[in-house]
N, C-alpha and C positions, 0 to 999 in steps of 0.2 A: 859392874856393867852386866844387864838385860845379855841374855844372853839365849838361843832361836837355838834349835834339831838344827844339825849346821849344812845340811842337802839342802836344804828350800832353802835355808841364810843364803846360801853361795847363791843359787839357783838369781832368787829376788835382786840381790846384790850385781850379778852379773845381766840381768836383763836393764837397770837401771843407770848403769853407766860401763864407758871404756874401762875395759881390760886387756891386763900383760897376757902375753898367748903363752899357752897353757908349755911347760916342758916338754918334749920334745924326747921321748922315746928312746934308749941308745940300741943303735938297730943293732941284728941279729951278727953280725961278725964280729962285735966284743965280747960277746959271752960266749964262756969256753968250757966248753961241755965234758965231763971227767967222770959221766955214768963208771963205773968201778966194772973193768973188765971180764973178771970173775965167774961175773953174772948178771948182765944183759937185760935178761927174762928173771926179775925174780920170782923166785921159791911161791909156794900156796901160804897166805896168808896165817898166820898161825891164830884160831879163834881165839875168843876173852875171854878169860876166863873166870872171872860174873856174869853169871845169866845178868841181860839185860829184858828188862819188860813193854815189853809194848808200848806206842804212846798212843793215846787216846785224847782225839781233841791237837785245834791249834796252839801256840803258846809265844809270847815277844820274852825278850829280855831288854834287862835298863841295868845301865852301869852309871855306876854311881863315883865323882871323883878319882876320876878313869887317874886322873897326870897332875895337875896345874892347884887344882884344890887343897886345902893347907895338911897333912896326918901323912903315915905310912902305909894307910890301908886304904883299897876301895871297896864298891860293896857291889853284888851282882844279885837280881832279881828276877824270877820265872814267873811273867803272868799271862793268867788266863784273859781270852776274850771278855773275860765283865769286870776286867779288870782287879779281877783278885793276886793279893801275892799270894801261888805255889807253891816258890822255896828259894830261899837266899843262903849265902854267903856272904863273906867278910876277907877276904884276899892281902895279902902285899903286893904292896905298888912293888913292879922296877925300881930297881937301881943310878940305872943310866937316865939322867936325863934329860926331860925332851925327845921320849921316843913317840911319837905319835900313832906311829901305827898299831893297830888292835891287836889286846891278844887273848883272844877269846875264837872260841870255832863252834860249828853245832851239825850235831850229827841227824840220822831221823830219827832217834831217840836222844840225844846226852846232850847237857854244856858240856862243852872241856875250856878250862881255864887256867890261866897262868898263878899262880902263889908268889909273890918275888917272882927274879927272873929267869927261876930252869922247875921249877914245878908244875906239871901237869895236872889237875883235878877232871871230876864232876862234878854233874850234881842234874838231879833228873827233878821233874814236876812232884816225885814223889817222895822229896828228900832226899833219899838215900844219895852218898858222895861220900869221895874216898880218891885219894895217889893215886893216879894211870899209868904215869911214866916222867922220864928229869929228862933234860935237853941239856948234854953240857955245853959248855958256855965258858971263853975267857976273861979277863978285865976287859971290861967296858964293853962289851958284845951281850946287844938284846936278840930276842927271839918273837919269829913271826910263827906261825903252824896254824895248818887247816887240816881235823878229822875226817877221812871219808864217811859218807852213806850210812858205809855199814857197821863203820866202829873200828876198823879191822888194822887199818893204815894211816900215817902219820906225813905232811909234806911240812918239810923247816925250812925257816928261811933263819940264817942266824947274818945277822950283819953288827960288822963291826966296829962300831964308832971312835973308835981307837984317834981316827982321820977327817977329814974329808978329799975329794970326796967318798965316801961310803963304802966297803965292803959288802958284797952280797955269798952266802953260800946255802947253796939245794940241797936238802937230800929228801929219802922217803925211804921209812921204815917203816915194820910191823908195829904196832899201836902200844900191843902187848908184850914187854921181851924187845922191846930195839932189835929184830932179826929184820932177817933179808933184807941191809943196806946197802941201796943205791944211792947213789952222789950225783947227782944232774948235773949243777953248775957251778962257776965259783968266775961269781966280777970284782971291778975294781973301778968301776966306774957306772954301778947302775944301784939302786935300793931296788929291791923286786920281790916280794913274800907271794902266799899263796894266800886265797879267798875263798876257796874250796874247789870241789870237784865235778864236774860235770862229764855224766855219761862213759865215766875211769878215765878223764885227765883231767890233770891241771888248769884252775885258770889262776893267776898271775899279775898282783895287780903292781902298776910300778908307778913310783914319782920320782917328782925333782933332786937329782943326792947334791943340795946342800944345803947349813943351818936351815932350819925351821924356824918360821915367821907366824906373829900372831897364835902361838898354840892354844889351846884349850881343851876341857873334856872329852871333844869328841871321836872319834877315830878318825885317821891322815886319809884325805880324797884321796884320787886315783888318775895318773894321769898319761892315761889310755891300759891296756891291758896285754897279758902274751896268754894265749891254751894251749899248753904242751904234754907231748906224753909221757904217762910218768913213771913209765920202766926207762926212758934215753934222757930224757930230758929233751928232746927237738921238737922245735919248736913248729905247731899249726896253723897256728891263726895271731895276728894282729889286730885288735883290736880300739876302737876308739884315739887312736893314733893322731898325736900333736895336740886331744880334746881333752875335757875334767870328766869326770862321774863323778859318783858321792857312794860314800856307805849310807843304810848298807846294801849289799848287793840284791839282787833278785832273783831269783830260776824266772825268771823268762827273760832276762838279758841284763844288758847297761844304757841308760840314761847316759848321751853323751855332751858333751856342751862346748860349738864352740862359736865363744864371743857370744850373742844375743842366742845363735839358732842350735836347734835341739834334734837328738836324733839318736832312734832307740836300734841296739844291736843287738840278737839273741845270742848264743855261748858256740852258733855253729857258725855262726858269722853272719846272720842275714839281714843288712837294715833296711830302716825306709824313716823319711826324713818326719817331724812332730810338723802339724797346721800350726800356723803362724795365728795369734792370738786378733781379735780384731778390735781399728777402732769403734767409737758411736753412728758413723757413717753408715758402717759395717764393709770398711776396706781393710784391707791388711794392716796392720799396723806391724810391728820390725822384732816382734822376740816371740820365739816359739813357745805354746803347749805346755812347759817344763813340768816335770814331777815324780815320783817316786810311780816306779814300775810293780807292776800284780804280777805272779806268774803267768794270767790266762793273758799279761801283754796289755793290761787298760792301766793307763797313768791316771795320777790326783794330781791335779793346778791349781796352784791358787792363782797362776798368773792374769793379768784383766792391765788392758790396754789405757790410756788417759788419752784426751782427743790431738794430745801434739804426738800421738803414736810410743811413748812412752811406756814400760813396763814396772808392775810394782805389786806386790799384794794387795789383792784386794778379798774383799770382807766373807767372800764362801770359798768352798773346795769343790768344783767340779769335776765330771771323769768327761776321760777322755778313750773314746773303745781301739783296739786293735785297727778299726779300721780311719781312725782319724776323726771319729763323728765327736761332736763334744756335745753332753748331754746338757739339757734347756736348762734344769735347776739346781744345787748346790746339795752337794750329801747333809754338807753343814756349815755354819757360821761360824766369823770370826774365829778361824785357825787354819792353820796351813800342818799341810799334810809330813806326816815325816815318813810313813812308812809302809806297807801292806804286811799284815799278817798273815792272812791268808790272801784268796777272793773276796773276800766276803766283809773281812773286820779290816778299818785303817787307822792307824796308829796316828794321833790328830798330836799338836801344839797347838795351845793359846797363851802361851807369855809375852805374845808380841801384843797383847789385848788385854793381859795385866799385868799394873802395876807392882815394882815391888818382885817381882819375880827373880832369882836369881837360876834360878834351872827349869827349863822346860815347862809349863802345863801339862803333859799328856793327857788323854783321852782315849776309850776306843770306839771307832762309829762303826759301824751297820750301815753298808750303803747300802741293803736294801732295802732295808727299813725304816734308816736315821736315825733308829736308836743308840742313844750313847753314854756310856759308861767312863765315871770316872778311875785316873789307874790311881791304882793304894803303892805307889813306888817310884821314887827319885829318883832323877838323871836322865840319861840318853837311852834315847831306841836302840839297839844295836846288831841283834839279832832274832830270830828266829828259831823258833821248834815245831814241826822237824826243820831240820838248815838241809844245807846243799844246792849246787846249781843245779 
């Protein structure tokens, strides 16, 4: 069956037909904060023992065979804005089946990824690689993590799949050496994992705590976010509550979807509603101009209205600015927006318009000039370098 990038495919499906309500995140009272009493404020993080070169330019991360494709390994590629593969690696898949939660993280300089269940390795555009840390897990447990932008701290969720509902244990420690360990909370009723760091705070994604359905090689979507104190686990913000969001997350914030209505929420809690598509008679349609969000607040959308007010994918990708104004000309045609690499370069997927395509057909478009470059790696676009939120 043909697959497309999950974010925009979900948006089109949401705008084309009624959908069930998104799982509601578990109230704060159910989260049991267990910060270690000995050191509620951790000591300064241990410096990396490996010199980290500065990063020049922007990169995309493409993953293939992450979950459902045959075999015991998956591949990762770091791709530059001309579509060329700067570095690549092959790693072992998790052994716990159907865990669709993402298995990698990007800092300002480095891609970190799981090799098997527990080993965290790094890969950089200069092709340097190695083992950086090990996550202790029990049987039927899976890890999800986010490394701080400065490569010093790692936040880890240990998800226990021995039963449903799945339990979550979240902690933070130094990336190198595992020192300054702080246990943040434990919950028996919610799946919650770190997706990034924003201004020293942790951004956590939530998901419905039930057996997965319709799994694929894309990373799991989020049913809301929590922003928490990285030293105590105290919840500071709840974002997109009761709504759906999708990956890759952007430093500009989250796109929140409630049936056919969309809004943008920054990681500090500011929100605005997205404008609606227009019918041919210039009246408002019934679907927001949804799509991936750039770091500067620009949405790339392929949503169009039919004469009946329905919504679906159109032949072109348009840009919607932070002020809600939509561009008059498409930046590219016959493609769906997959996500922003930086404010100039947009990853797009043309597999919807390509026959016999089992994976996304990726290209990178310069939204200023319209120039396009074919991506020389197969898979799903899941993250960017530099990373961080």
